[in-house]
C-alpha positions as CSV (number, residue, x, y, z in Angstrom):
1,M,-6.8,-16.7,2.7
2,K,-3.4,-15.0,3.3
3,F,-2.8,-12.8,6.6
4,G,-0.4,-9.8,6.6
5,V,-0.1,-6.7,8.8
6,S,-0.6,-2.8,7.9
7,T,1.2,-0.3,10.4
8,F,3.1,2.9,10.3
9,I,6.7,2.4,11.1
10,T,8.1,5.7,13.0
11,D,11.1,6.7,15.2
12,Q,9.1,5.9,18.3
13,G,7.9,2.3,17.8
14,I,9.5,-1.0,16.9
15,S,12.4,-0.9,14.3
16,P,11.8,-1.8,10.5
17,T,14.1,-4.9,11.0
18,A,12.8,-6.2,14.2
19,L,9.4,-6.0,12.9
20,G,10.2,-7.8,9.7
21,T,11.9,-10.4,11.3
22,A,8.9,-10.9,14.0
23,L,6.3,-11.2,11.0
24,E,8.2,-13.6,9.1
25,E,8.6,-15.7,12.5
26,R,5.1,-15.9,12.9
27,A,4.2,-16.8,9.3
28,F,2.5,-13.5,8.2
29,D,2.9,-13.2,4.4
30,S,3.3,-9.4,4.3
31,L,3.8,-5.9,5.6
32,F,2.1,-3.1,4.1
33,I,3.4,0.5,5.5
34,A,1.7,3.9,5.5
35,E,3.5,6.9,4.0
36,H,3.0,10.5,4.8
37,S,6.1,12.9,3.8
38,H,5.1,15.5,6.5
39,I,1.9,17.0,8.2
40,P,1.5,20.9,7.6
41,V,1.2,22.9,11.0
42,D,-2.0,24.5,9.4
43,R,-4.2,21.8,8.9
44,Q,-7.9,22.0,7.8
45,T,-8.6,18.7,6.2
46,P,-10.7,16.7,8.5
47,Y,-9.0,13.4,9.5
48,P,-11.0,10.5,8.0
49,G,-10.9,8.7,11.1
50,G,-12.4,11.4,13.2
51,G,-11.1,13.6,15.8
52,D,-7.3,14.6,16.0
53,L,-4.7,13.3,14.1
54,P,-2.9,10.6,15.7
55,D,0.7,10.9,16.5
56,M,2.2,8.5,14.2
57,Y,1.0,10.4,11.3
58,Y,3.7,13.0,12.2
59,R,6.4,10.7,12.3
60,T,6.3,8.1,9.7
61,L,9.5,6.7,8.2
62,D,10.1,6.6,4.3
63,P,8.4,3.5,3.0
64,F,11.1,2.7,0.5
65,V,13.9,3.1,3.1
66,A,11.9,1.1,5.8
67,L,11.3,-1.8,3.3
68,T,14.6,-1.9,2.1
69,A,15.8,-2.5,5.9
70,V,12.7,-5.1,6.2
71,A,14.1,-6.7,3.0
72,V,17.6,-7.2,4.1
73,V,16.7,-9.4,7.3
74,T,13.7,-11.4,5.4
75,E,13.3,-14.2,2.9
76,R,9.8,-14.6,2.1
77,L,7.4,-11.3,3.5
78,L,6.0,-9.5,1.0
79,L,6.9,-5.7,1.3
80,G,4.0,-3.5,0.5
81,T,3.3,0.2,0.5
82,G,0.0,0.7,2.3
83,I,-0.1,3.2,0.5
84,A,2.1,5.5,-1.4
85,L,1.0,8.6,-2.1
86,I,1.1,8.9,-5.9
87,P,-0.1,12.8,-6.2
88,Q,3.1,13.5,-4.0
89,R,5.6,11.6,-5.9
90,D,7.9,12.3,-8.7
91,P,6.8,9.4,-11.1
92,I,10.5,8.6,-12.3
93,I,12.2,8.6,-8.8
94,T,9.1,6.3,-7.7
95,A,9.6,4.2,-10.6
96,K,13.3,3.7,-9.7
97,E,12.9,3.3,-5.9
98,V,10.1,0.3,-6.6
99,A,12.2,-1.3,-9.3
100,S,15.3,-1.0,-7.0
101,L,13.5,-2.5,-4.0
102,D,11.8,-5.4,-6.1
103,L,15.7,-6.3,-7.3
104,V,17.3,-6.0,-3.8
105,S,14.3,-8.1,-2.3
106,G,14.4,-10.9,-5.0
107,G,10.8,-9.7,-6.3
108,R,8.9,-9.2,-3.2
109,V,7.2,-5.8,-3.7
110,I,3.7,-5.0,-3.8
111,F,3.0,-1.3,-4.9
112,G,0.2,-0.3,-3.1
113,I,-1.0,3.1,-4.1
114,G,-3.6,5.7,-3.4
115,V,-4.4,9.6,-4.3
116,G,-4.4,10.9,-0.7
117,W,-6.9,12.9,1.7
118,N,-4.7,15.5,3.4
119,R,-5.1,18.5,0.8
120,E,-2.4,20.8,2.8
121,E,-0.3,17.9,2.4
122,M,-0.3,17.2,-1.3
123,R,-0.4,21.2,-2.0
124,N,3.1,21.5,-0.5
125,H,4.0,19.2,-3.5
126,G,2.5,21.5,-5.9
127,T,-0.7,19.0,-6.5
128,D,-4.0,20.6,-6.6
129,P,-6.4,18.4,-4.8
130,A,-8.9,18.7,-7.4
131,T,-7.1,17.1,-10.2
132,R,-5.1,14.5,-7.9
133,G,-6.9,11.6,-9.4
134,R,-6.1,12.3,-13.0
135,L,-2.7,13.0,-12.1
136,T,-2.1,9.6,-10.0
137,D,-3.4,7.9,-13.3
138,E,-1.0,9.6,-15.5
139,R,1.8,8.8,-13.1
140,L,1.0,5.3,-12.7
141,R,1.1,5.1,-16.8
142,A,4.1,6.8,-16.9
143,M,6.0,4.3,-14.2
144,R,4.6,1.4,-16.1
145,A,6.3,2.5,-19.1
146,L,9.6,3.1,-17.5
147,W,9.5,-0.3,-15.8
148,T,8.7,-2.3,-19.2
149,E,10.3,-0.3,-22.0
150,D,13.9,-0.3,-22.7
151,T,13.5,3.3,-23.9
152,A,10.6,4.9,-22.3
153,E,8.5,8.2,-23.1
154,F,5.3,9.7,-22.1
155,H,3.4,12.6,-22.9
156,G,0.3,13.4,-21.0
157,E,-1.4,16.5,-19.4
158,F,0.6,16.5,-16.1
159,V,3.7,14.2,-17.0
160,D,6.0,14.8,-20.0
161,F,9.2,13.3,-21.1
162,D,11.1,12.3,-24.0
163,P,12.7,8.8,-24.3
164,V,14.7,8.2,-21.4
165,F,16.8,4.9,-20.2
166,A,15.6,3.9,-16.7
167,W,17.2,1.2,-14.9
168,P,17.1,-1.4,-13.2
169,K,13.8,-3.0,-14.2
170,P,11.8,-4.8,-11.6
171,V,12.5,-8.4,-11.3
172,Q,8.6,-9.1,-11.3
173,R,7.7,-9.0,-15.0
174,P,5.9,-6.6,-16.4
175,H,6.0,-4.9,-13.2
176,P,5.6,-5.5,-9.2
177,P,1.8,-5.8,-8.7
178,I,-0.2,-2.6,-8.3
179,Y,-2.8,-2.7,-5.5
180,V,-5.2,0.4,-5.8
181,G,-6.3,1.7,-2.5
182,G,-9.5,3.7,-1.9
183,G,-13.5,3.0,-1.9
184,E,-15.9,3.0,-4.8
185,G,-14.3,6.2,-6.3
186,A,-11.3,4.4,-7.1
187,F,-12.9,1.4,-8.9
188,P,-12.1,2.6,-12.5
189,R,-8.5,3.0,-11.4
190,V,-8.4,-0.4,-10.2
191,A,-10.0,-1.8,-13.4
192,Q,-8.0,0.2,-15.8
193,L,-4.5,0.2,-14.2
194,G,-4.5,-2.1,-11.1
195,D,-3.8,-5.8,-10.3
196,A,-5.7,-5.7,-7.1
197,W,-8.2,-3.7,-4.9
198,L,-6.9,-2.7,-1.7
199,A,-10.1,-2.2,0.3
200,N,-10.5,0.2,3.1
201,S,-11.6,-1.5,6.6
202,M,-15.3,-2.3,6.3
203,S,-17.2,-5.3,7.3
204,P,-18.1,-8.3,4.9
205,Q,-21.2,-7.5,4.8
206,Q,-20.5,-3.8,3.4
207,L,-17.6,-5.4,1.4
208,G,-19.7,-8.0,-0.6
209,P,-21.7,-5.7,-2.6
210,Q,-18.7,-3.6,-3.4
211,I,-16.7,-6.5,-4.7
212,E,-19.6,-7.4,-6.9
213,R,-19.9,-3.7,-8.5
214,L,-16.0,-3.8,-8.8
215,R,-15.8,-6.9,-10.6
216,A,-18.5,-6.0,-13.1
217,L,-16.9,-2.9,-13.7
218,A,-13.6,-4.6,-14.3
219,D,-15.2,-7.5,-16.1
220,R,-12.6,-9.8,-14.5
221,E,-11.9,-11.4,-11.1
222,V,-10.2,-8.7,-9.1
223,P,-8.1,-10.0,-6.1
224,V,-9.0,-8.0,-2.7
225,T,-6.9,-7.5,0.1
226,V,-8.7,-5.9,3.1
227,Y,-6.8,-2.6,4.9
228,A,-7.0,-2.9,8.9
229,A,-9.4,-6.0,8.6
230,S,-11.4,-7.0,11.8
231,D,-9.7,-9.6,14.0
232,D,-13.2,-11.0,15.0
233,P,-13.7,-14.5,13.9
234,E,-17.1,-14.1,12.7
235,Q,-16.0,-11.3,10.6
236,I,-12.9,-13.4,9.3
237,E,-15.1,-16.2,8.1
238,G,-17.4,-13.7,6.5
239,Y,-14.3,-12.3,4.4
240,A,-13.4,-16.0,3.5
241,R,-16.7,-16.5,2.3
242,L,-16.4,-13.6,0.0
243,G,-13.2,-15.1,-1.4
244,V,-10.9,-12.3,-0.2
245,E,-7.3,-12.8,-1.0
246,R,-5.7,-11.3,2.0
247,L,-6.7,-9.7,5.5
248,L,-4.1,-7.1,6.8
249,F,-4.4,-6.8,10.8
250,Y,-3.4,-3.2,11.9
251,V,-0.5,-3.2,14.4
252,P,-0.5,0.0,16.6
253,T,2.9,1.7,16.6
254,T,4.3,0.7,19.9
255,P,7.8,-0.3,21.3
256,E,9.3,-3.9,20.4
257,R,8.2,-5.8,23.4
258,E,4.5,-4.8,23.1
259,T,4.5,-5.3,19.4
260,H,5.6,-8.8,19.8
261,T,3.0,-9.4,22.7
262,F,0.2,-8.0,19.9
263,L,2.0,-9.9,17.1
264,D,1.4,-13.4,19.0
265,R,-2.3,-13.1,19.6
266,L,-2.7,-12.2,15.7
267,A,-0.4,-14.9,14.6
268,G,-2.6,-17.6,17.0
269,L,-5.8,-16.0,15.0
270,A,-4.5,-16.3,11.7
271,A,-3.3,-20.0,12.3
272,R,-7.0,-21.0,12.6
273,Y,-7.7,-20.2,9.2
274,R,-4.8,-21.1,6.9
């Protein structure tokens, strides 16, 4: 089983370069970072975690800028979006960002995607929350065309463009792996458009039946990465028994010294299961 980290990179915590170096030095295999373009002042959508929205949501760096900085100072660390909010992103620009990062990193991108939860945020991007699922699926299909075809075109309900040239192409072929985030509502998207499931934080007892349902729907062995996984040894052993491919430990957004101390503990724990 592989071990990575999920976190929010902001202007108040450890820098992207310092974090990337620290993770590679401690033999973590991947870094997945969250995205929020902005947070509307008048916010009505409840925070899924309950209570007030944590400060780091207001201050996230652009994921592709941050991951490019990480790419420059690392050699092996996989660079993941966890998650990129597809309903808030232009597919042509996003396809170029993903392909460019994959090129400059030597093929280390994991494209973690989701539909998002903050309705006010997505409305500011012109997205109707009621149709964000269909919009996400179309944009993913359009991006795959841009990555894999020399002259790509797409004609759908939300995305429409005539033949275009779009370079660079990703180093990874046919394209960087697409990790679909979300719960059971995302299973059709995983089955049709995803290379892996980026599961929300849950116990192995909760996860096991869901993996069975997903693999039955997809009719294949779908790799599973658990976002913000428990660091309890008994839970880690449970994930291993389920055949989970990767656990992402959540790292709070703190200054460099505190982050290093936190990572030291997690690295020691992960070393026991490699």
